[in-house]
N, C-alpha and C positions, 0 to 999 in steps of 0.2 A: 203209472199205467196210462195216463193220458198222453205222456210223451211217446210211449210205445205205440199207442193208437195213432197218433199224428204221423209218426214215421211210416206206419203201415199204409196209411191213407196216401201219403206222398208216393210210396212205392207203387201202389196200384195205379195212380195217375200217370206215373212215368211209364209203366208197362203199356198202358193204353196209348200214351203219346208215341212210344217207339213204333207201335204198329201203324198208327196214323201217319208217321213221318216216312214210312217206307217209300212212297212214290217219289219223294224228293231227296233221297239219300245220295243220289248221284249229283244232284244240283247244289245242295247245301253241304259243303265240306270245309274242314279246317286243316291246313297243312302245318304239321308240327315236325320240322326237319324233313327227313326223307319219308315220313309217314303221313298219310292223309286220313284224317278222322272225319267220318260223316256225321251228320246230325244224330243219326241213330246210335253211332258209337259213343258219342258224348252222353246221350241219355243212358246207355248201358253202364258206362263208367260211374255216373252219378248214382244210378239205381243200385249198382253193386256195392258202393260205399254205404248207402242207406240200408241196404239189406244186411250188411255186416253189423251195423249198429243195431238193427232190429233183432238180429240173432242174439247179440249180447244181452239185450233187454228181455227177450222172451225165454232165453235159455232153451231154445227148441229148434230143431232142424228136421225137415221131412226126409224120410228115407226113400231113395229111388229104388225102383224094382231091380232085382239081381241081374236081370238081363242087360239093363242099362249100365250097371256098374261094370260088368264083365266086358260088354261091348265098348263102352267108353274107355275103359282101361286099355284094351287091346289097340283101339284106334290111337289113343294118345301116346302110348309107349312105342307103337309102331312108327308114328310120325317123329317122335323124339329119337328113336334109334336110327332113323334115316339120316340124322345129322352126321353120323359117322361116315356116310358115303357121299354126302353132298359136296359139290364143288363150290357152292356159294352159301356159306353159313348164314349170311345176312338175309338172303331171300327165304331160306327155310325157316329161320327164326321168326321172321315177320309173318309167314304163313301159319306157323304154329301159334303165334300170339293172336292172330285173327281167329283161329279155331277156338282158342280158349275164351276169347271175347264172346263168341257165339254161344258157347256152353254156358257162360255166365248169364247171357240173355235168356236162354232156355230155362235156367233155374229160377230166374226172376219171375218168369211167367208161371212156373209150377207153384212157386211159393205164394204168389199174389192171388191166385184163383182159389177161393175157399169153398165154393159151392157151384152147382150147375147153373145158377143164374149168372154168376160171374163169368162162367165159361161161355154162356150164350152172348153176353156182352162183348167178350173178346172176339168171338166168331163174327159178330156183326161189325165190329171195328175192322176186322180183316176184309170183310166184304166191301165196306166203305173205301178202304185203301185200294182194293182191286178196281173198283169203279173209277177212282181218281187216277189210276194208272191207265185204264182202258180209254177214257174219254179223250185225252190228248192224242193217243195213237189213232183212234178213229178219225179225229179231226185232221191229223196230218195226212192220212190217206185220202180222205174226201177232198182236201185242199189240193193234193196232187192231181186227182182226177179232174177236178173243176178247172185246174190250170193247164190242162192238156198234157200233163206229165204222165209217164208210165207208172204202173203200180210198182212200189218198191218195198223193201223190208223196213217198215217204220218201227221205231223203238220207243215212242212216247218220251218219257223223261229218263229213260235208261240209255245205256250205250249200245246195247245189242238187242235184236228182236228176241232171240232165244231166252235171254234173261227176263225180259218183260213177260213173255209167255209163261215162264216158270212161275212167276208171281201171280198171274191172273187166273190160270186154270183152277187152282184150289179155291179161289174166291167164287168162281162160277159154280163149282160143285157144292160148295157150302150154301150158296144162295138157293140152288135147286132143293137141297135137303130141307132148309128152313121154310121154303115156299110150300112144301107138301105137308099140310097140317089139317086134321079133321075138325078142329075146333077153333082155329085161329081166325082172325078177322080177314075179310076179303081184301081190305086195304093193305094189310101186312103182306098177304100173299102176292098182291100185285106189285108191291115195292120190291120184294125179293125177286119176282119174276122179271121186272125191268132190269134189275142189277145183273141177273143171269144172262139176259139177252145182250146187254152192253158188253159184258166180259167175253162172251162167246163171239160176238161180232168183231171185237178187237182182235181176237186170236185168228179168226178167219181172214180179216182184211189185212193183217200184217204178214200173212203168207207163211205162218209157222205150221208146217205139216205135222210134225210130231205132236205139237200142242193140240191141233184140231183132232187128231186121231184119239189121243188120250182123253180129251174133254168129251168127245162124242161117245166113246165106249163107256167110260166111267159115268157119264151123265145118264145114259140109258140104264145103267146098273143102279144108280141112285134112285131113279124113278121107279124101277122095279122093286127095290127093297122097301121103299116108302109105300108103294101101292099094296104090298103084302100086309103092311101093318094097318093101314087105314081103310083097306077094303074098297078102294075107289079106282078100279081099273078104267072106268069110263073117263075119269078126270085125267088120268095119265095119258090116255089116248088123245084127249082134247088138248092137253098141253103140248104133246109131240106134234100134233097137226098144226096147232097154233104157231109153234116155234118154226115149223117148216114154212108156213105161209109168210111169217115175218122175215125169215131169211130169204125167201123168194122175192119179197118186196124190196129188200135191200139190194139183191142182185139186179132186179129190174131198174132200180134207181141208178145203180152204178152203170148199167148198160146204157141207160138213157143219156147219162153224162158223157160216156165214151163207149161206143159200140164194141170196141175190142177188149175193154177192160174185163168184162165178165167172163169172156171165153178164156182169157189168160189166167184169171183166178181159178176157174174150174180146172183148166189143164194143169195148174200147179199141184192140185190135189189128186190127180189121176195116178194110177199104178204105173201107167206107161211112162209118166214123168220120172218116177223114182228109178225104174228099170233102165230108162234111156240114159239117165245121168251116170249110172254105174257102168253101162256098156260103152258109152261114148267118152268116158273119163272126163267128166265135167260136173260142175254144180256141187251142192252141199252133200249129196249122197256119196259121190266119189271122194270128196274131201274127208268125210268121216271114215270111209274105208281105209284111206291112206293113213289117217291119224291113228286108227285102231291098230294097223300093222306096225306103225312106229312105236306105239305104246308097248306092244308085245316085244318088239326089238329091245326097247329100253329095259323092260323087265328081265329079259334073258341076260342082260349084262350084270344085273345085281338081283337075283331072284329072291333073296331072303330079307334084305333091309331096304331095297329100292335104290333109286338114284339120288334121292333127296326130296323131302316133302316140299311141294310147290315149285319145283325147278324144271319140270318138263317143258314148260312154255319156252324158256330161254335156251333150253338144250334141244328143242325140237329139230333144228337143222341137222343135228348129229344122227337122227334116226329117221328123218323124212326127207325125201328129195323135193325141196320146196318148189322147184320149177314146175312140177307136175300139178300143183294146186291151181295153176291158171289164174292166179291173183297176185297182186303186187304186195306180198307180205314177207317179212323176214323170219317171223316166228308165229307159232299157232298154239292155242290152248288145247288141252286134252280132248274136249268135246265128249267125254265119257267119264263120269266120276268114278265108276267102279274100276275100269281098267286104268284110269289115271292114278288112282290111289294105289293100285297094285304095282304100277311101275315106279311110283315115287316113294312109297313107304312099305311095300312088301305085302305078303299074304296075311300076316297077322293083323295089320291095320285094316285090310279089306274085310277080314272076318269080323272085326269089331264093328265096322260099318253095317255089315249084313245083319248082325244081331240087333243093332239099333233100328234097322228097317223092319225086322220081324216084330220088334216091340211096338213100333208105331202103327203098323197095319193090324196088329193083334187086337186093337180095340174093337174091331168089327166082329170078333168072336163072341158068340152068344148075345148079339145085339138085341135080339127079340125078347130076351128075358127081363128087360127093364120096362119102365113106363114109356108111353109114347113120346113125351117131351124129351126124355133122355135118349131114346132111340134116334130121334132126329139129330141131336147133338153128336151122338156117337158115330152115326153115318157120315155126318158133315166132316168131322175130324178125321175119321178113318179113310174116307175117300179122298179128302184133301191131301193126306199124307201119302196115300197110294199114288196119287197123281205126281207128287214130288219124286217119289221113288222111281217111277217109270221115266220121268223127265231126266233123271240122272244118267240114263243110258245115252242121252244125246246132248248133255250139257254138263259143264264142270261146276256143280252146285254145292260142294261140301262146305265151303266157307261163305256161302250166301246166307242171308238172314232167314229166308223162307223155310229152309229145311229144319232149322232149329226151333223156329217159332211153332211149326206144326208138330214137331216131336214133343215140345213142351206141352202143347194142348193134349196130345195123345197120352202123355204121362198123367195129366190131370184126370183124364177119363179112366186110366188104368188104376189110379189111386181110388177112384170112386168104386170101380169094380171090386177092388180088394176089400174096401169097407163093407160093401154089400155082401161079399162072400163070408166075411167074418160074422156079420150080423145074422146071416142065415143059419150059421152053426149055433 
């Protein structure tokens, strides 16, 4: 029994470690032949082995919700079936292995969290990781402005801005949800408030338009849902006004350092900027339209099993006229997870992903029927996963860690809801 307990303790420590290691997974990596394993991958592999040992000792395994079993099965077998159409088995096999590794990570999270207190600790760790991602990005942009350089798409410790934004936005929403508490200490509320401001500021300063829109809309929704529960509309108004003042102060600071920087930043988020890029055939908006058209072309070539899981990037010149992109690139990623999966693995795989999304967002259902502390956690997880689901429209995030981490947290909440439902009967 003591051995089983010690294995479980190590499992939980590793789950916390893999979340905290997220900001540096691009920086700390180990090359094993043609495969690059990040520090998070190594933790997952060790955790998976210990989890197998733990299962043998406990003779117990938690049952996932039926929707996850069906959705995960469709996704996996759709990706596996696409191997019949792929022109590069090695690339598809590697993408499939990466997907399975993320599923193992998700299940480690589900099995390691045994109560709502564990869930809150995991959410706090994710917020800490988000702040650790945000600070280098903010510093990079401030350094650019102070050095007289133009605003650019900073990425912090990541390779691309969109990837960084995808990780930070859920942390911002989680911090907002935990900040709104009727009985919590003012110190804790301030700490989560600072975390939320840092995350949102990083998203704004890195010029991620989709991220800013998702964070702003879902952020207001988080405040609305929490205000309904704690009955403090005045506090919500104060927070919104305070956040507006803070963002204005940041803008004034940037403008002071470089008079043209703030206007460029504002223009970046204007509707005219998006429309102008589409009409003038330039920028990220036009790029995404071209890629979406290319994805549909690829799907039309193999509408049932796709062209091969994970292969659109290297085959993108076959479906996109690369010269129209206006950038010096030979290949380009899908930039849309849903259409990308449809093109690469067919409609069954896409249907499986959509079932997983429904399961993840479903934790917001009947959120008001539980205690206040549990409502905060449910809103934090549900909104965080909703942000990821929306970000998948503009980013290829199926094999990224963040989607599966938040799906794991949502399954923890779903299990809690199931226990409560049985208890009520």
